[in-house]
C-alpha positions in Angstrom: -3.7 -17.9 6.8 -2.4 -14.6 5.4 -1.9 -11.9 8.1 -4.0 -8.8 7.4 -2.0 -5.6 6.7 -3.5 -2.2 7.4 -1.4 0.6 6.0 -2.1 4.3 6.5 -1.1 6.6 3.6 -0.9 10.1 5.1 -0.3 11.7 1.7 0.7 15.4 1.9 -0.5 15.9 5.4 1.0 16.5 8.8 3.8 18.8 9.8 6.6 17.2 11.9 4.8 18.2 15.1 1.4 17.0 14.0 2.9 13.7 12.7 4.6 13.0 16.1 1.4 13.7 17.9 -0.6 11.2 15.7 2.2 8.6 15.8 2.3 8.9 19.6 -1.5 8.3 19.8 -1.2 5.2 17.6 1.9 3.8 19.4 -0.1 3.9 22.6 -2.7 1.6 21.3 -2.7 -2.2 21.6 -3.4 -4.7 18.9 -3.0 -8.4 18.1 0.2 -8.4 16.0 -0.4 -12.1 15.2 -3.6 -11.2 13.4 -2.8 -7.9 11.8 0.2 -5.9 10.7 0.1 -2.1 11.0 2.1 0.3 8.8 2.0 4.1 8.7 3.4 6.1 5.7 4.0 9.8 6.6 5.6 12.3 4.2 9.4 12.2 3.8 9.9 15.1 6.2 8.2 13.3 9.0 9.9 9.9 8.7 12.7 10.2 11.2 10.6 11.9 13.9 7.8 9.3 13.5 10.3 6.4 13.6 11.7 7.7 16.9 8.1 8.0 18.2 7.3 4.5 17.2 10.2 3.0 19.1 9.0 0.1 21.3 5.7 -0.2 19.4 4.8 -2.9 16.9 3.7 -0.4 14.2 6.0 -0.3 11.2 7.1 2.7 9.1 6.7 3.1 5.4 7.2 5.8 2.8 4.9 7.1 0.0 7.3 6.9 -2.9 11.0 6.5 -3.9 13.3 7.0 -6.9 15.0 4.1 -8.6 18.6 5.4 -8.7 20.8 4.9 -5.6 22.2 8.4 -5.7 23.1 11.3 -8.0 22.0 14.6 -9.5 18.2 14.0 -9.0 17.1 17.1 -7.2 14.1 16.5 -4.9 14.2 12.7 -5.1 14.6 10.1 -2.3 16.4 6.8 -2.8 15.6 3.4 -1.3 18.7 3.4 0.8 17.7 6.8 2.3 14.3 5.3 3.3 16.0 2.3 4.9 18.3 4.6 6.9 15.3 6.6 8.1 13.8 3.4 9.5 11.3 2.4 6.8 10.3 -1.2 6.2 7.7 -0.5 3.6 7.2 1.8 0.6 4.2 2.6 -1.5 4.8 2.4 -5.3 2.7 3.4 -8.2 -0.2 5.1 -6.3 -2.8 6.4 -8.7 -2.1 10.0 -7.6 1.6 9.5 -8.7 0.4 8.0 -12.0 -2.2 10.8 -12.5 -0.3 13.9 -11.4 3.4 13.0 -11.7 3.5 10.9 -14.9 4.2 7.5 -13.2 4.1 4.7 -15.7 4.2 0.9 -15.5 7.8 1.1 -16.5 8.8 3.5 -13.7 6.8 1.4 -11.3 8.9 -1.6 -12.3 12.1 0.4 -11.8 11.0 1.5 -8.3 9.9 -1.9 -7.4 13.3 -3.4 -8.3 15.1 -0.7 -6.4 12.9 -1.2 -3.3 13.5 -4.9 -3.3 17.3 -4.5 -3.8 17.4 -2.3 -0.7 15.4 -4.7 1.4 12.2 -2.7 1.5 8.8 -4.3 1.3 6.9 -2.7 -1.6 3.2 -2.0 -1.6 2.4 -1.9 -5.4 -0.8 0.0 -6.3 -3.0 -0.9 -9.2 -6.5 0.1 -10.2 -8.8 1.4 -12.9 -10.3 4.8 -13.7 -14.1 5.3 -13.7 -14.4 5.3 -17.5 -12.3 2.1 -17.6 -14.7 0.4 -15.2 -17.7 1.6 -17.2 -16.1 0.2 -20.4 -15.5 -3.2 -18.7 -11.7 -2.7 -18.9 -11.0 -3.3 -15.2 -9.3 -6.6 -15.6 -7.3 -5.6 -18.7 -6.0 -2.5 -16.9 -5.1 -4.3 -13.7 -3.4 -7.1 -15.6 -1.4 -4.6 -17.7 -0.3 -2.8 -14.5 0.7 -5.9 -12.7 2.6 -7.5 -15.6 4.4 -4.2 -16.1 5.2 -3.7 -12.5 6.5 -7.2 -12.0 8.3 -7.6 -15.3 11.6 -9.5 -14.9 11.0 -10.3 -11.2 11.5 -13.8 -9.9 8.9 -15.6 -7.7 11.2 -15.1 -4.7 11.2 -11.3 -5.3 7.5 -11.1 -6.1 6.6 -12.9 -2.9 8.0 -9.9 -0.8 5.5 -7.5 -2.4 2.0 -6.5 -1.3 -0.5 -5.5 -4.0 -3.0 -2.7 -3.2 -6.1 -2.7 -5.5 -7.4 0.8 -5.5 -10.3 1.6 -7.9 -9.3 5.2 -8.7 -13.0 6.2 -8.8 -13.2 5.4 -5.1 -10.1 7.2 -3.8 -11.1 10.1 -1.7 -14.5 10.3 -3.3 -16.6 8.7 -0.6 -17.5 6.0 -3.1 -16.4 2.5 -2.3 -16.5 -0.7 -4.2 -19.0 -3.2 -2.9 -17.5 -6.2 -1.1 -18.5 -8.3 -4.1 -16.8 -5.9 -6.5 -13.7 -5.8 -4.4 -13.6 -9.6 -4.0 -14.1 -10.0 -7.8 -11.0 -8.0 -8.6 -8.9 -9.3 -5.7 -9.7 -12.9 -6.9 -8.7 -11.9 -10.4 -5.4 -10.5 -9.2 -4.7 -13.7 -7.2 -5.5 -15.8 -10.2 -3.1 -13.7 -12.3 -0.3 -14.0 -9.8 -1.0 -17.8 -9.7 -0.6 -17.9 -13.5 2.6 -15.9 -13.4 4.3 -17.2 -10.3 2.5 -20.4 -9.2 0.5 -21.5 -6.2 3.0 -20.7 -3.4 3.3 -17.0 -4.3 -0.4 -16.6 -5.1 -1.5 -18.2 -1.8 0.9 -16.2 0.3 0.8 -12.8 -1.4 -1.3 -10.2 0.4 -3.7 -8.0 -1.6 -5.1 -4.9 0.1 -8.1 -2.9 -0.8 -7.8 0.8 -1.0 -10.5 3.4 -1.9 -12.5 5.0 0.9 -12.2 2.1 3.3 -13.5 3.4 6.6 -14.6 2.0 10.0 -18.2 1.5 8.8 -17.3 -0.7 5.8 -14.0 -2.2 6.8 -15.3 -5.4 8.4 -17.4 -6.4 5.4 -14.6 -5.8 3.0 -12.0 -7.6 5.2 -14.2 -10.6 5.4 -13.8 -11.3 1.7 -11.6 -14.3 1.1 -9.0 -12.5 -1.1 -9.0 -9.1 0.7 -6.0 -9.2 3.0 -6.1 -5.7 4.4 -6.5 -2.0 3.5 -4.4 0.9 2.2 -6.1 3.7 4.1 -6.0 7.4 3.0 -8.2 10.0 4.8 -9.2 7.8 7.6 -5.6 7.2 8.6 -5.2 10.9 9.6 -7.3 10.4 12.7 -6.1 7.9 15.3 -9.6 6.7 16.3 -10.8 6.3 12.8 -7.7 4.4 11.7 -7.7 2.2 14.8 -11.3 1.2 14.2 -10.1 -0.2 10.9 -7.2 -2.0 12.5 -9.5 -3.6 15.0 -12.2 -4.5 12.4 -13.0 -8.2 12.2 
């Protein structure tokens, strides 16, 4: 059985004080860590304070992005080693907002994925189609291109450390959500593709999250799908009770 993973992507929200308050609320809550893994991904400026707040809890810390170089004249960028030193165990790579607003490509996703793995971080690699791509029946070709590009040159051992987050772009922050059948169809396609590339062991163990307006009122139905192994949660992760309702969803 693959352990579910629920990760909260706080995006560009929460000052340090606000982040500590939310992290404190979450750290006080109890959950079955044998059933589900919980990760929160605050902005860079909040990481150290949130890590200190999470001490003694079973919630893990993640970041929202990284740069692929280890150091140098890259003003405004954050390296994988910096994230590790701040206490991060996870990092989100290739989110659709990074692709849409900041010119992220399949090639840069691959560079970031390699850098994350070399530093010992667990990458959450985002893939997903735009609305027009879905309407043109291009979902599978888009997702396949993104996965093959992201994992280019990686061994099975390296790939096994990654989580894939399928996020239909048309459902991110829109209130729209893929139906459980739609989510399962793409998750099943992704698992079959990983099986083709890396074999049964990696395909059977790799976790594939759903992202795209997952909330307390639809989480259970989505998480019951055989190939949906968790959620990458945006807006609902900014409220402790809303996020925790997803963590506790069966």
